[in-house]
C-alpha positions in Angstrom: 2.5 -31.6 7.6 -0.2 -33.0 9.9 2.5 -33.0 12.8 3.5 -29.3 12.0 -0.4 -28.4 12.2 -0.9 -30.3 15.6 2.2 -28.6 17.1 0.8 -25.1 15.9 -2.7 -26.0 17.4 -1.3 -27.0 20.6 0.8 -24.0 20.8 -2.0 -21.6 20.0 -4.5 -23.3 22.4 -1.7 -23.1 25.2 -0.1 -19.8 24.6 -1.9 -17.5 22.1 -5.7 -18.1 22.8 -5.5 -17.2 26.6 -3.4 -14.2 25.9 -5.6 -12.9 23.3 -8.8 -13.6 25.2 -7.3 -11.5 28.2 -6.4 -8.7 25.9 -9.9 -8.4 24.2 -11.5 -8.9 27.6 -9.7 -5.8 29.0 -10.1 -3.8 25.8 -13.9 -4.6 26.0 -14.2 -3.4 29.6 -12.1 -0.2 28.7 -14.4 0.6 26.0 -17.5 0.2 28.1 -16.0 2.3 30.8 -15.0 4.9 28.4 -18.5 5.0 26.9 -19.8 5.5 30.4 -17.5 8.4 31.1 -18.2 10.0 27.8 -22.0 9.7 28.3 -21.6 11.3 31.7 -19.5 14.0 30.2 -22.0 14.9 27.5 -24.9 15.0 29.8 -23.0 17.4 32.3 -21.8 19.7 29.5 -25.0 20.3 27.7 -28.8 20.1 28.2 -30.0 16.7 27.0 -32.7 16.3 24.4 -34.4 13.8 26.7 -35.4 14.5 30.3 -36.2 11.6 32.3 -36.5 13.2 35.8 -37.2 16.5 35.7 -36.3 17.5 39.3 -32.7 16.3 39.0 -29.9 18.5 37.8 -28.1 17.2 34.7 -24.7 18.4 35.6 -25.0 16.4 39.0 -26.3 13.3 37.1 -23.5 13.6 34.5 -20.9 13.7 37.1 -22.4 10.8 38.9 -22.3 8.7 35.5 -18.7 9.9 34.9 -17.6 8.9 38.5 -19.1 5.4 37.9 -17.3 5.0 34.6 -13.9 6.1 36.2 -14.4 3.6 39.0 -15.0 0.9 36.5 -11.9 2.0 34.5 -10.0 1.9 37.7 -11.2 -1.5 38.6 -10.3 -2.8 35.2 -6.8 -1.2 35.5 -6.2 -2.6 38.8 -7.2 -6.1 37.9 -5.0 -5.8 34.6 -2.0 -4.7 36.9 -2.6 -7.4 39.2 -2.3 -10.0 36.4 0.8 -8.4 35.1 2.4 -8.4 38.5 1.7 -12.1 38.8 3.6 -12.9 35.5 6.6 -11.8 37.2 7.7 -9.4 34.4 10.1 -6.4 34.6 8.6 -3.4 36.4 9.4 -1.1 33.5 7.1 -3.2 31.3 4.4 -2.8 33.9 5.0 0.9 34.0 4.9 1.1 30.1 1.5 -0.8 30.3 0.2 1.6 32.9 1.0 4.7 30.8 -0.5 3.1 27.7 -3.7 2.2 29.5 -4.1 5.6 30.8 -3.3 7.3 27.5 -5.7 5.0 25.7 -8.5 5.5 28.0 -8.2 9.4 27.8 -7.8 9.3 24.0 -10.8 7.0 23.6 -13.0 9.4 25.9 -12.0 12.4 23.7 -12.6 10.5 20.5 -16.1 9.3 21.7 -17.0 12.9 22.7 -15.7 14.1 19.5 -18.1 11.8 17.6 -21.0 12.6 19.8 -20.7 16.3 20.1 -19.0 17.3 17.0 -16.6 19.3 19.2 
């Protein structure tokens, strides 16, 4: 039994752990990017309760924050695509992962906006 456990731990440390760490890292970065995009969309769509700088237009600031979030999502996406391309997997799998990433990002933004604004 100890031998089976040792083999499982070796397999887990070499195969499962690095993959799960990469997946959770990309999901974490995606969530942060979508939160930033959602915050920018919320500020640009409605008048915020807190005014930090009275002379700045909220719509312009909101769009700037949204642009920053989109750039973060794009960089995370390109990093993930680069890592997938290095694995030498089939192009269909890479296209599927691309579509899923974009769909999940858009859906997360909609979900966060729905929770924040009750829309």
